C-alpha angles and dihedrals in degrees: 000000000000090000091053091047092052090048092051091046090052091050090049093051092046091051091050091049095050092039089059093050116100118241117254107288116235117242116279094018136102126239121233090255092051091051090049091049092054103257118156129201117235093188129025098189094257110052135045093194092128092059137069137172121276106265088006133104093216140025118296112266092228138027100039136073145129119279128168093351092306138101104255129200126192108028110165092229092055097067136277114336111267093015098109098068128220126315122228134185119257090231128063123227134197110175112022150138111230125190131180145144125237141179131183143204123257109292088003125157131195140129149214110242123201137182085026116185119196102232115188113254092356131106120251095252092065088073107023139069116241127212099206122232116187149144095235094172093068099025110125096223133066110252136203119234091254089056095060126102115289094024126123088245114262090345114067122016116226113252120215101032096220104150118143122235121274114284093034125103118252125196120220136180128191119192121190114182118168092323097317109118130195125182118197128190126187093343099314130099103241104171137020134175142141125243126227095023132118087255090054091050091050091051093050094048090055093050139071088266096068092101094055113079090187088064097046091050093044115195117252091228133029148136130292111241140197113208125231103211095153097246101109116257137178128209129190143153088043108175136158138193122198113228 
């Protein structure tokens, strides 16, 4: 009898546990718990209203669109690859937790930009940090560790190197909290550093960004950006929570 009672109790607890679990959330939506925790969608699968072109008031006329419920960059019928320019959010963020999924074409190259400052007559990467996304296996150039997917580009090399092959979805998370930055890729923390410190200055001065004072003295708030590098990239499940 005691054995049966324990078995029934176990079944009861299991049913409660699974009954409390949320059903699988459709792509480009928020779960009830995410809404409660303050997450916001930056793309719902149908509209790019929360985005505009870098140095533009609206979306670029070429280079970007929506394909397969994702923001897509680099379609051949949208103009020459790389001609659309980068996308940025309409809103600026300082302390935040950003999550999204991405995949890329064979030999493709793109990036997630954050703390983007719109500098007159300068590209976005002169004043923004880039989390690299890349198909390094098929890329035609030799790359340094800090140029591989998941890295803070040319600053902190991703470790571990856990990127999935081209054509597969990768999950990333970028957390910026009072200057402390964590970059996560496919469930693992791959890069970590702290802005506006002597260590930050030393990293910048050893990188390609040493000639850009806007980068060294990184703004404390900025836009989120998606890079047009001409390689063909998809982005979905883009969500952010202000900290």
